[in-house]
C-alpha positions in Angstrom: 41.2 25.8 4.2 42.8 22.7 2.6 40.3 20.2 1.2 40.5 17.0 3.3 41.8 13.9 1.6 40.2 10.4 1.6 41.5 6.9 1.3 39.0 4.9 -0.7 41.2 1.9 -1.5 39.6 -0.3 1.3 36.2 1.2 1.7 34.7 1.3 -1.8 31.3 -0.5 -2.1 30.2 1.6 -5.1 32.1 3.1 -8.1 34.7 5.5 -7.0 33.0 8.3 -8.8 30.0 7.9 -6.6 32.0 8.1 -3.4 34.6 10.7 -4.3 33.9 14.0 -2.5 33.7 17.1 -4.6 37.0 18.6 -5.3 39.0 15.6 -3.8 42.0 14.4 -5.8 41.7 11.0 -7.5 45.1 10.1 -6.3 44.4 11.0 -2.6 45.9 8.4 -0.2 45.9 10.1 3.2 42.8 9.9 5.5 41.7 13.3 7.0 42.6 14.2 10.5 39.8 14.1 13.1 39.9 17.9 13.6 39.4 18.4 9.9 36.3 16.3 10.0 34.9 18.4 12.8 35.6 21.6 10.8 33.7 20.3 7.7 30.2 21.5 7.8 27.3 19.3 6.6 23.8 20.6 6.2 21.4 18.4 8.2 18.9 16.5 6.1 15.2 16.0 7.0 12.1 15.1 5.2 9.0 16.9 6.3 5.7 15.1 5.9 2.8 17.5 6.5 -0.5 16.2 7.8 -3.1 15.6 5.1 -5.7 18.1 4.4 -9.0 17.6 6.2 -11.3 15.2 4.5 -14.7 13.7 4.9 -14.9 10.9 5.8 -11.1 10.8 6.3 -9.7 12.5 9.4 -6.7 14.7 9.5 -3.6 13.2 11.1 -3.0 14.9 14.4 0.7 14.1 14.7 3.8 14.4 12.5 5.4 11.2 11.2 8.8 12.8 11.6 8.6 15.1 14.7 12.3 15.9 14.6 12.1 17.7 11.3 11.4 21.4 11.1 8.1 22.6 9.8 7.6 24.7 6.7 11.0 23.9 5.2 12.5 20.9 3.4 16.3 21.1 3.3 18.1 19.6 0.4 19.0 15.9 0.9 22.7 15.4 1.5 24.6 12.7 3.1 28.2 12.3 4.4 30.8 10.7 2.3 33.3 10.0 5.1 35.0 6.7 5.7 35.0 5.4 9.3 36.6 2.2 10.6 34.2 -0.7 9.9 31.5 1.6 8.5 31.1 3.3 5.1 28.7 6.0 4.0 27.3 6.4 0.5 25.7 9.3 -1.3 22.0 8.9 -1.8 21.6 11.3 -4.7 23.0 9.0 -7.4 20.3 6.7 -8.8 22.8 4.1 -9.9 24.2 3.8 -6.4 21.0 2.3 -5.0 21.0 -0.6 -7.6 24.7 -1.2 -7.1 24.5 -1.3 -3.3 21.5 -3.5 -2.7 22.7 -6.1 -5.1 26.1 -6.6 -3.6 26.6 -10.3 -2.5 28.2 -9.0 0.8 24.9 -7.2 1.8 23.5 -10.2 3.7 21.4 -8.0 6.0 19.6 -4.9 4.8 17.3 -2.6 6.8 15.4 0.4 5.2 12.8 2.9 6.2 11.0 5.1 3.7 10.5 8.8 4.1 8.1 8.8 1.2 4.3 8.4 1.8 3.7 7.8 -1.9 2.3 4.2 -2.2 3.4 3.9 -5.8 7.0 4.7 -4.8 7.0 2.5 -1.7 5.6 -0.6 -3.4 7.9 -0.2 -6.4 11.0 0.1 -4.1 9.7 -3.0 -2.2 9.4 -5.0 -5.5 12.8 -3.8 -6.6 14.4 -5.1 -3.4 12.6 -8.4 -3.8 14.0 -8.9 -7.3 17.5 -7.4 -6.9 18.8 -8.3 -3.5 21.1 -11.3 -3.1 19.2 -14.6 -2.8 20.6 -15.4 0.6 20.0 -11.9 2.1 17.4 -10.9 4.7 15.7 -7.6 4.1 13.5 -5.4 6.4 11.6 -2.5 4.8 9.3 -0.2 6.8 7.1 2.4 5.2 3.9 4.5 5.7 1.5 5.4 2.9 -0.9 8.2 2.4 -4.6 7.2 2.4 -4.8 4.2 -0.1 -7.0 1.2 -0.7 -4.6 -1.6 -1.7 -6.2 -4.7 -3.3 -4.6 -8.1 -3.9 -3.1 -9.3 -7.2 -6.2 -11.4 -8.2 -8.9 -9.2 -6.7 -11.8 -7.5 -8.4 -11.9 -3.7 -7.6 -15.7 -3.5 -8.2 -16.2 -6.3 -5.6 -13.7 -5.2 -3.0 -14.0 -1.4 -2.9 -16.5 1.4 -3.1 -15.2 3.0 -6.3 -18.0 5.6 -6.2 -16.8 6.8 -2.8 -13.1 6.7 -3.7 -13.6 8.9 -6.7 -15.9 11.2 -4.8 -12.8 12.1 -2.8 -11.0 13.2 -6.0 -13.7 14.8 -8.1 -13.9 18.6 -8.3 -17.3 20.2 -7.7 -18.5 23.2 -9.8 -14.9 23.6 -11.0 -13.5 23.9 -7.5 -10.9 21.3 -6.4 -11.9 19.3 -3.4 -10.6 20.3 0.0 -10.4 16.8 1.3 -7.7 14.2 1.0 -7.9 11.9 -2.0 -7.8 8.1 -1.6 -5.6 6.2 -4.0 -6.7 2.8 -5.4 -3.7 0.5 -6.0 -3.3 -3.2 -7.0 -0.2 -4.8 -5.5 1.7 -7.7 -7.0 1.2 -10.1 -4.1 -2.0 -12.0 -3.3 -4.2 -11.5 -0.3 -7.2 -9.2 0.5 -8.0 -5.6 0.4 -6.5 -3.3 3.0 -6.6 0.4 3.8 -3.4 2.4 4.4 -3.0 5.8 6.0 -0.4 7.7 8.0 -1.5 5.9 11.2 -0.7 2.5 9.7 2.8 1.0 9.6 3.7 -1.4 6.7 6.4 -4.0 7.3 8.0 -6.0 4.6 10.5 -8.9 5.1 12.3 -10.5 2.2 14.3 -13.7 2.9 15.4 -17.0 1.3 12.5 -19.2 0.5 13.9 -22.3 2.5 13.8 -20.4 5.8 10.4 -18.8 5.3 7.1 -19.8 7.0 4.0 -17.7 7.3 4.0 -17.0 11.1 7.7 -16.2 11.4 7.7 -12.5 10.7 4.2 -11.9 12.2 5.6 -13.3 15.4 8.5 -10.9 15.1 6.1 -8.0 15.0 4.2 -9.4 17.9 7.4 -9.5 20.0 7.9 -5.8 19.1 4.4 -5.0 20.2 4.9 -6.9 23.5 7.9 -4.7 24.2 5.6 -1.7 23.8 3.2 -3.1 26.4 0.6 -4.5 24.0 0.9 -8.0 25.6 -2.6 -9.0 24.5 -1.5 -9.3 20.8 -0.8 -12.6 19.2 -0.8 -14.4 15.8 -4.0 -16.3 15.1 -4.6 -19.4 13.0 -5.1 -17.2 9.9 -1.6 -15.8 10.3 -3.1 -12.4 11.2 -2.0 -10.4 14.3 -5.0 -9.8 16.6 -5.5 -8.0 19.8 -7.5 -9.6 22.6 -9.7 -12.7 22.2 -8.8 -14.2 25.5 -11.0 -13.9 28.6 -8.1 -12.3 30.6 -7.1 -9.9 27.9 -8.6 -6.3 27.9 -10.4 -5.5 24.7 -11.0 -1.9 23.5 -14.6 -1.0 23.1 -14.3 0.6 19.7 -14.9 -2.1 17.0 -15.1 -1.5 13.3 -15.6 -4.1 10.5 -14.0 -4.1 7.1 -13.2 -6.5 4.3 -9.6 -7.8 4.4 -7.8 -11.0 4.7 -4.9 -13.1 3.3 -5.6 -15.2 0.3 -3.4 -18.0 1.6 -5.1 -18.3 5.0 -7.4 -21.2 5.9 -11.1 -20.2 6.4 -11.0 -20.2 10.2 -13.4 -17.8 12.0 -11.7 -15.5 14.5 -12.7 -15.3 18.1 -15.5 -12.6 18.3 -13.6 -10.5 20.8 -10.3 -10.5 18.9 -9.6 -7.3 16.9 -7.4 -7.6 13.9 -4.6 -5.1 13.8 -2.5 -6.7 11.1 -3.1 -8.6 7.9 -0.5 -10.2 5.7 0.1 -11.1 2.1 2.9 -13.2 0.5 4.8 -13.5 -2.8 7.0 -16.5 -3.4 9.5 -17.3 -6.2 12.0 -20.1 -6.7 14.5 -18.7 -4.2 12.9 -15.7 -2.5 9.9 -15.1 -0.2 8.3 -11.8 0.4 6.0 -11.3 3.5 4.4 -7.8 3.8 1.8 -6.8 6.3 -0.1 -3.8 7.8 -0.1 -2.7 11.4 -2.8 -0.4 12.6 -0.9 1.8 15.0 -3.0 4.9 15.5 -5.2 5.4 12.4 -7.4 8.5 12.5 -9.7 6.9 10.0 -10.7 3.7 11.8 -14.4 4.4 11.5 -14.1 5.2 7.8 -12.2 2.1 6.6 -15.3 0.0 6.3 -17.0 2.5 3.9 -14.1 2.3 1.4 -13.9 -1.5 1.6 -17.6 -2.3 1.3 -18.7 -2.5 -2.3 -22.3 -1.5 -3.0 -22.2 -3.8 -6.0 -21.4 -6.9 -4.0 -25.0 -8.4 -4.0 -25.0 -8.2 -7.8 -21.5 -9.4 -8.6 -20.3 -12.9 -9.1 -16.6 -13.1 -9.7 -13.7 -15.6 -9.8 -10.7 -14.6 -7.8 -10.0 -13.8 -4.2 -12.6 -12.3 -2.0 -11.8 -10.5 1.3 -13.2 -11.7 4.6 -14.8 -9.3 7.1 -12.9 -8.9 10.4 -13.3 -6.6 13.3 -10.3 -4.2 13.6 -8.7 -1.9 16.1 -5.8 0.5 16.8 -2.9 -0.6 18.9 -3.0 2.8 20.6 -6.4 1.9 22.1 -4.8 -0.7 24.3 -1.9 1.4 25.5 -2.3 4.1 28.1 -0.3 7.2 27.2 1.7 6.2 24.1 0.2 7.3 20.8 0.9 9.2 17.6 4.4 9.7 16.3 6.0 8.5 19.6 4.1 5.2 19.3 5.0 4.8 15.6 8.7 5.5 16.1 8.8 3.2 19.1 7.3 0.4 17.1 9.7 1.0 14.2 12.6 0.8 16.7 11.3 -2.4 18.2 10.7 -4.1 14.9 14.2 -3.3 13.8 15.6 -4.7 17.0 13.5 -7.9 16.7 14.6 -8.3 13.1 18.2 -7.9 14.2 17.8 -10.6 16.9 16.0 -13.0 14.5 18.7 -12.9 11.9 21.7 -12.1 14.1 22.4 -8.7 12.4 25.5 -6.8 13.4 24.7 -4.4 16.2 26.4 -1.6 14.2 23.9 -2.2 11.4 21.0 -1.8 13.9 22.6 1.3 15.4 23.2 2.9 11.9 19.6 2.0 10.7 18.1 3.8 13.7 20.4 6.8 13.3 19.5 7.1 9.6 15.8 7.4 10.2 16.0 11.2 10.0 18.7 11.4 7.3 18.2 9.9 3.9 21.1 7.9 2.6 22.9 4.6 2.9 25.5 3.2 5.3 27.2 -0.2 5.1 29.5 -2.5 7.0 31.1 -5.9 6.4 28.0 -7.8 5.6 25.2 -5.2 6.0 23.6 -2.2 4.3 21.0 0.1 5.9 19.4 3.2 4.6 16.5 5.7 4.6 15.0 6.0 1.1 12.9 8.8 -0.4 11.0 9.4 -3.6 14.3 10.7 -5.0 15.7 7.2 -4.6 13.6 6.0 -7.5 14.6 8.8 -9.9 16.7 7.4 -12.7 16.3 3.8 -11.7 14.5 2.6 -14.8 13.0 -0.5 -13.2 11.5 1.4 -10.3 10.2 4.1 -12.5 8.6 1.5 -14.8 7.0 -0.2 -11.8 5.6 3.2 -10.7 4.1 3.7 -14.1 2.6 0.2 -14.1 1.1 0.6 -10.7 -0.5 3.9 -11.8 -1.9 2.5 -15.1 -5.7 1.9 -15.3 -5.1 -1.3 -17.1 -3.2 -2.8 -14.2 -5.6 -1.4 -11.6 -8.9 -2.5 -13.2 -8.3 -5.1 -15.9 -6.3 -7.8 -14.2 -9.4 -9.5 -12.7 -10.8 -12.7 -14.2 -14.3 -13.1 -15.6 -17.2 -11.7 -13.6 -20.9 -10.9 -14.0 -23.2 -8.2 -12.8 -26.8 -9.2 -12.6 -30.0 -7.8 -10.9 -31.7 -11.2 -11.0 -30.7 -14.8 -10.1 -28.9 -16.7 -12.9 -27.9 -20.3 -13.2 -24.3 -19.5 -12.3 -25.3 -17.2 -9.5 -28.6 -18.2 -8.1 -28.5 -15.8 -5.1 -31.5 -13.6 -4.4 -30.9 -10.0 -5.2 -32.0 -6.8 -3.4 -35.0 -5.0 -4.8 -34.5 -2.3 -7.3 -35.5 1.3 -6.4 -39.0 2.4 -7.0 -38.2 4.9 -9.7 -37.1 2.0 -12.0 -39.6 0.1 -14.1 -40.7 -3.2 -12.3 -39.5 -5.2 -15.3 -36.0 -3.7 -15.3 -33.4 -6.4 -15.9 -29.6 -5.8 -16.1 -27.0 -8.4 -16.9 -23.3 -7.8 -17.8 -20.6 -10.3 -18.4 -17.0 -9.1 -18.4 -13.6 -10.6 -19.1 -10.5 -8.7 -17.9 -12.6 -5.7 -17.4 -14.1 -5.7 -20.9 -17.9 -6.1 -21.5 -18.4 -9.2 -23.7 -22.1 -9.7 -23.1 -24.9 -7.4 -22.0 -28.7 -7.5 -21.6 -30.4 -4.4 -20.3 -34.1 -3.9 -20.7 -37.0 -2.2 -19.0 -40.1 -3.7 -20.6 -42.4 -6.6 -19.8 -43.0 -7.2 -23.5 -40.5 -9.8 -24.8 -40.1 -8.2 -28.2 -39.6 -4.7 -26.8 -37.2 -6.0 -24.2 -35.2 -7.9 -26.8 -35.0 -4.7 -29.0 -33.8 -2.7 -26.0 -31.2 -5.3 -25.1 -29.8 -5.3 -28.7 -29.6 -1.5 -28.8 -27.7 -1.3 -25.5 -25.4 -4.2 -26.5 -24.4 -2.2 -29.6 -23.3 0.6 -27.4 -21.6 -1.4 -24.7 -20.0 -4.3 -26.6 -16.2 -4.3 -26.1 -16.0 -1.4 -23.8 -13.8 -1.4 -20.7 -15.9 -1.0 -17.6 -13.5 1.3 -15.9 -13.7 3.7 -18.9 -17.4 4.2 -18.3 -17.0 7.1 -15.9 -20.7 8.1 -16.1 -23.5 5.8 -17.2 -25.6 8.7 -18.2 -23.2 9.4 -21.0 -22.8 5.7 -21.9 -26.6 5.2 -22.3 -27.4 8.6 -23.7 -27.7 7.4 -27.3 -30.3 4.7 -26.6 -33.0 6.7 -24.9 -35.2 6.4 -28.0 -35.3 2.6 -27.5 -36.8 3.0 -24.0 -39.4 5.6 -24.9 -38.6 7.7 -21.9 -35.4 9.6 -21.3 -36.3 9.9 -17.6 -36.3 6.1 -17.4 -32.8 5.9 -18.9 -31.6 8.7 -16.6 -32.9 6.8 -13.5 -31.3 3.6 -14.7 -28.0 5.4 -15.4 -27.9 7.1 -12.0 -28.5 3.7 -10.3 -25.7 2.1 -12.2 -23.4 5.0 -11.2 -23.9 4.2 -7.6 -23.1 0.5 -8.1 -20.4 0.2 -10.8 -19.7 3.8 -11.9 -16.5 5.6 -11.2 -17.6 9.2 -11.4 -19.8 10.5 -8.5 -23.2 11.9 -9.3 
C-alpha cells in the first residue's frame, strides 16, 4: 500500500522533523484521502496504574485511576501525526517537542493531565510549565500522586512530619523488603503547609498572569466543579481553603479526621467546627506569573492514617522559625455523595474542572473536547491558540531542566536542609519557655538534651545525664565532639551516633536508652 502523504506547510507548530511521519517524503504536498486515513492502523495507547501494594497504616486503593486501560499490559506510547482542519497532533515521544510546544506564544490556553503518579515527575513538570509557558497564557494541570507527604518551601520536616513512621514504611526487616507501600517525603517550591497525597486525592494547578490572579479565583472554580457533581455543601472559606459543611442546613459526614495542613499566606481565622476541609492551597508568585496549586480529597482510602504521618512526635521539644501547619478537620468528597465514588468520581471531577477552567478563561470548545479525549492517550494536540495534552514520566526524559528538577526534589539536601534555625530541647529555655512532657522512666532524672541547628546542621549541643555539674559538663563536651557539624538527617540511628561516648556516661545501657528515645523523636531509621 502506498504511504499516505502529508501537507505540513500550514500545520507545523514544531520542527518538521518531529512531525514528519516515518517514511514520508520531505517534499510531500498532497494531503491523504480520508479512506487512506481509515486504512492506517494505529496501536491504542494506555497507561496502566496498578493499585499500590497493601500497607499498614496505608490502605490499598480499591479502584483503578484509569478504568479504560487493560490490566496486566502497558502498550507502547504512540500518538497520531495526522493533520485535521483547525487541529494538529504532535508526537509525544520527542523530548524537545514538549519544550517547543508549551513555550509557543500562540499557546494562550493549555490543559494537561498527567498519567504519572510519581510526585517528583509531576511537581517538576508543574515547575517547568510555570517557568516556560508564555507570560499571558493560562494553564491547567491535573495530576494524582502516589502516597506522599509534601511540605512547604519554608517548613521544617522534623516539626511537620513523623519521619520515624515515614521511614518505617520503607525499611526492610531482617533482610526482607517491606510488603507495604512506601511514603515519599517531598519539599515543594511553593509556600504553605504540609499535605498528604495519595491516589484518592486530585491535585489541581493553575498558572496565569499575575495581574489577573487572586487567591479565591481558582478555588471557586473547583467549587463550581464540585457543585456540578452534587457536592453543593462545598465552599471557599476565609482561609482560601475549600471546606464541606459548616452551615446548619448542610449535611456533614460523621467521619472526621484531624491533620496538620494549611496555607502559609492565609490569615489565622478559625474554621467553623463542623466544616471539613477537603482542599488546601499554596501559591508561588513571580514578577509576571502566578501559580496556585491545591489538593482535593476525592476518595482517599487513607483518611484515618493522614494524621499519623503529619503529627510530629518531636513537636513539644522543637522551636523553629518558618511556617507551621494548622490543624484542620478533613473529609472525603465521596462521603457526601450518594453512589458516586472511586474512579468514576475522580474522572467526573477532572471533567468538571476542565469545563470550569474553559468557561473561566473562554477556552476554545475544541480545546476542551481534545483535552478530554486525550485523557487515555498520551500526547499533545493544538489549535489556533491552544495546546492540550496528557503527559507521562516519559515526557521528562531528555528535557534537561525537568530532569534536573527531579534530581533536586530527590536530594536530601533540598528535603532536609532548607529549613531555618531551630532548637530541640527537653527543658524550657529563654527562647522557648514552654513546659515539656516528662521523659521516660528508663532515662536518668537529670537527663538534659539541647541541640541547636542551622540549615539542618548541628552547631551547638548539650547532652548530659548527671546531676553533678562537673560530670554533666564533661558528658556534654564529649557528645559535642561527636555531633558538632553533623547534618541531622544523616543521623539515621542515634545508637550509632552516640556509640563512642558510652564511657563518658558510665553505663552503656543509659546511652542505649537515650539513643532509642532520640530515635523516636528525631531519628530517621526505625528501631
